[in-house]
C-alpha positions in Angstrom: -40.2 -8.6 2.9 -38.1 -5.5 2.6 -34.4 -5.3 2.5 -32.5 -2.3 4.1 -29.6 -1.3 1.9 -26.7 -0.4 4.2 -24.8 2.8 3.7 -21.1 2.6 2.8 -20.3 3.7 6.3 -22.4 0.9 7.8 -20.7 -1.7 5.6 -17.3 -0.3 6.5 -18.0 -0.5 10.2 -19.2 -4.0 9.9 -16.3 -5.1 7.8 -13.8 -3.6 10.3 -15.5 -5.5 13.1 -15.5 -8.8 11.2 -11.8 -8.4 10.3 -10.8 -7.5 13.9 -12.8 -10.5 15.2 -11.3 -12.9 12.7 -7.8 -11.6 12.2 -7.0 -9.6 15.3 -6.0 -5.9 15.4 -2.4 -6.3 14.1 -3.3 -8.4 11.0 -6.4 -6.2 10.3 -4.2 -3.1 10.2 -1.7 -4.9 8.0 -4.5 -5.9 5.6 -6.0 -2.4 5.5 -2.6 -0.7 4.9 -2.2 -2.4 1.5 -5.1 -0.3 0.2 -3.7 3.1 1.4 -2.8 5.6 -1.3 0.8 6.6 -1.6 2.0 10.1 -1.3 4.1 12.3 -3.6 4.9 12.0 -7.3 6.6 8.8 -8.0 7.8 9.9 -11.5 9.5 13.1 -10.2 11.1 11.2 -7.2 12.4 8.5 -9.5 13.9 11.0 -11.9 15.5 12.9 -9.1 16.9 9.7 -7.6 18.2 8.3 -10.8 19.5 11.6 -12.1 19.6 10.6 -15.7 21.0 7.1 -15.1 20.3 4.4 -17.6 18.6 1.1 -16.5 21.9 -0.6 -16.8 23.7 1.9 -14.6 20.9 1.7 -12.0 21.1 -2.1 -12.0 24.9 -1.9 -11.6 24.5 0.5 -8.6 22.0 -1.9 -7.0 24.3 -4.9 -7.4 27.2 -2.9 -6.0 25.2 -1.8 -2.9 24.1 -5.5 -2.3 27.7 -6.5 -2.1 28.8 -3.7 0.3 
């Protein structure tokens, strides 16, 4: 008895079908989106946003914005 090893593409197609059947389109998309790679450079964006702020200063700004 021989076993056909599926290609990655075949496995992906079958997995998407199973997810859609079981979860529906919306929840399948929600599930798959969690594995999507981000874009940009987090470190550069963080540094530009914080502009040299200390952790304490950033926390103070967050608390201030929550009360606004």
